[in-house]
Steps between C-alpha positions, in 0.01 A plus 500: 500500500631276782428556871866594541467777244166612659666513844800691367279758318276544804805570720678719249205688362275528803613386839853655507383832356219518744736434790741765374214756479385414851863541629525834328175613648602391847827696460305805401283474809803459718676798336201722552473409858883538537489186721397139458258332743578148617208375284646665197840360558347152531291555189804618296706197616226262406453665156880484439508120602200428265674680209829316569308167507328580176835578331645176635200302358552670154869398511412147594257488198761630262744225616226238477542412873136477601285180482174518304308444832683806665422713196129404501461568874685841477291599203172401667603688819606812328193507275278468815684772666457739199130405485450600859636844439 
């Protein structure tokens, strides 16, 4: 399996689903409180931006638009982030 495939799998099977769960949970908190705090709004925006970036990376991978170095760097960075959780 190439690093591009590993990166795509990591994004599609772990990172994006985790982001979507976090977004859903944040929406539930906001719904229960009937109002979003400034911090919650900022968190929600950050999570949405991260999800959008992940989808963009997946699309770039599918179109073979990323250099091997970029793929390696992204893969390393995301694996480190997942390990820290």
